[in-house]
C-alpha positions in Angstrom: 99.5 112.8 86.8 97.9 112.9 90.6 97.1 110.5 92.3 93.8 111.3 92.9 93.1 112.1 89.0 95.0 109.0 88.0 92.5 107.3 85.0 91.9 103.8 85.4 90.6 103.1 82.5 94.0 103.9 81.2 96.3 102.0 82.7 94.1 99.2 82.1 93.7 99.6 78.5 95.8 96.8 77.2 94.2 94.3 79.6 91.3 91.9 79.2 87.9 93.2 81.4 89.4 93.5 84.8 88.2 90.5 86.7 87.2 91.4 90.7 90.0 90.3 92.0 92.1 92.2 90.0 90.0 95.3 90.8 90.9 94.5 94.4 94.5 94.7 93.1 94.5 97.8 91.6 92.5 99.8 94.4 95.1 98.3 97.1 98.1 99.8 94.7 96.6 102.9 93.7 95.5 104.3 96.6 98.4 102.9 98.9 96.2 100.7 101.1 98.7 98.0 100.6 102.5 99.4 101.7 104.7 98.5 97.8 106.8 96.1 100.1 103.7 94.0 100.7 102.5 93.9 97.1 106.4 92.9 96.3 106.9 90.0 98.8 102.8 88.8 97.8 104.2 88.8 93.9 106.4 86.3 94.7 104.2 83.9 96.0 102.5 80.8 93.6 99.1 82.0 94.4 99.5 85.9 93.2 98.6 84.7 89.5 95.8 82.8 90.9 94.5 85.6 92.9 95.4 88.2 90.6 95.1 87.1 87.0 95.6 90.6 85.0 97.5 91.8 87.7 101.0 91.4 86.7 99.9 93.7 83.3 98.7 95.9 85.5 101.1 96.7 88.1 103.7 96.9 84.6 101.8 99.7 83.1 101.1 101.5 86.8 104.5 101.5 86.9 105.0 102.8 83.4 102.8 105.4 83.9 105.1 107.4 86.8 105.6 110.4 86.1 109.7 111.3 84.8 109.5 114.5 86.8 108.3 115.1 89.9 107.9 118.7 91.7 109.9 119.2 95.4 108.9 121.7 97.5 111.9 123.9 98.9 112.0 124.3 102.8 114.3 126.9 103.0 117.6 128.7 101.9 121.5 128.2 103.2 123.2 131.4 104.1 127.0 130.9 103.7 130.3 132.8 103.2 130.4 131.7 99.7 129.1 134.1 96.7 130.7 132.1 93.7 132.1 128.1 93.1 135.4 129.7 92.6 137.6 129.2 95.7 135.0 127.2 97.4 135.6 123.8 99.4 134.8 121.2 97.9 134.0 119.0 101.0 132.7 119.9 104.6 136.5 118.4 105.6 137.8 121.5 103.4 135.0 123.8 105.5 136.0 122.5 108.8 135.5 126.3 110.5 132.8 127.6 108.0 130.2 128.5 109.6 126.6 129.5 108.1 123.0 129.8 108.7 120.1 127.6 107.5 116.9 129.7 107.1 113.6 127.3 107.6 110.6 128.7 105.9 107.8 129.3 108.9 105.7 126.9 107.4 108.5 124.0 108.8 109.6 125.3 111.9 107.5 123.1 113.8 109.6 120.4 112.2 112.7 121.9 114.1 111.4 120.5 117.1 114.2 117.6 119.0 117.3 118.5 116.3 118.6 120.4 118.9 119.4 117.3 120.5 121.9 115.8 117.3 125.4 117.3 117.0 125.5 117.0 113.0 123.0 116.9 110.4 122.4 116.0 106.9 121.8 119.1 104.6 119.9 118.2 101.0 119.6 121.1 98.7 119.6 121.9 94.7 122.2 122.4 92.9 120.7 125.8 91.4 123.4 127.4 89.3 124.5 124.4 87.9 122.6 124.4 84.1 124.0 121.5 82.4 123.9 117.6 83.2 126.5 114.7 81.5 126.5 111.5 82.7 129.9 111.4 82.7 132.4 114.2 84.2 136.1 114.4 85.3 135.7 115.3 89.1 137.9 117.2 91.5 140.6 114.8 92.6 141.3 112.8 89.2 141.6 113.4 85.5 139.7 110.8 84.3 136.2 110.9 82.7 133.9 109.1 85.2 130.2 108.5 85.6 128.4 111.4 87.5 126.5 108.6 89.9 130.2 107.8 90.9 131.3 111.9 92.0 129.7 114.0 93.8 129.5 116.3 90.9 126.7 118.7 91.0 125.7 118.1 86.9 123.5 115.4 87.7 120.1 114.5 86.3 118.2 115.8 89.4 120.6 118.6 91.0 120.1 117.1 94.5 122.8 118.3 97.0 124.1 116.5 100.7 125.9 117.5 103.3 126.9 116.4 106.5 127.4 119.5 108.8 127.5 120.2 112.6 125.0 121.9 114.3 125.9 124.5 116.4 122.3 126.1 117.9 118.8 126.0 116.7 116.7 129.3 117.1 113.4 130.1 115.7 113.7 129.2 112.2 117.6 129.1 112.2 120.0 126.7 112.5 123.2 127.7 113.2 126.3 125.3 111.4 129.7 124.7 110.8 131.7 122.7 107.8 129.4 124.9 104.9 130.7 123.4 102.0 127.5 125.3 100.1 126.9 128.8 97.9 125.1 131.4 99.8 121.2 131.5 98.4 121.1 127.7 97.9 117.7 126.5 98.2 117.4 123.9 101.1 115.1 120.7 100.1 115.4 118.5 103.5 117.1 118.6 106.9 117.9 114.8 108.4 119.8 114.2 112.0 123.3 112.3 111.7 123.4 109.4 113.6 126.6 107.1 113.8 125.2 104.2 114.3 122.6 104.0 110.9 125.1 105.8 108.8 128.6 105.1 110.0 130.2 102.1 108.0 133.6 101.2 108.6 135.5 99.3 106.2 133.2 101.3 103.1 135.5 101.3 100.0 135.8 104.4 97.9 136.4 103.2 94.3 138.0 105.9 92.4 139.1 107.8 95.1 142.6 107.6 96.2 143.2 110.9 97.8 143.9 111.8 101.4 142.4 113.5 103.7 144.7 116.4 103.5 144.6 116.8 99.2 140.5 116.6 100.4 141.0 119.7 102.6 142.8 121.3 100.5 141.1 121.0 97.1 138.9 124.3 96.2 136.4 124.4 93.5 136.0 126.5 90.1 134.2 126.6 87.2 133.9 123.4 85.8 130.6 122.6 86.9 128.9 125.7 86.0 
């Protein structure tokens, strides 16, 4: 339900009549006057129950009323040499020399300002060819069932993919990129700059994944995640 249509009487239906302080609490949360981080910090204070006597119940009902699904706006489309999954690289290291382009829809072109100063970018996209969701999958480079959130499998509930590519040029609403491991025609959800000081994590563990870079570069996709 959209925020401007939220029925206050619905989320307070199991609570006693609102005190003025609890009404203030609900107003602050509902209209985002207080960021959630501040609300959470305030809720840890011993004064919180006295200031907002019915706020805990209201908070739980507000949280439980959040939608199970949301609508995400597509901002563009990815153009690549790959028309089918078969023989695609499974990750950007296997597509180091593959070039393609990203087309950004006209209404979002202003958002590309200053992006050309970055050498690499994140592309967030939708796995539009995947029709099935599974909580356990056998990933590439392995033979064991793994939890889908411990893999890069497209059979995820939200079907969101993520790739880091090299940004070669920005021309109007087109980005020329290299290292592309994404199907042609894939809907684009977002673009973010890659910043090593933000994103690099020296010593990061890779869990079950024991394949070396050579194996990753050589692995090709198949139809297992259709």
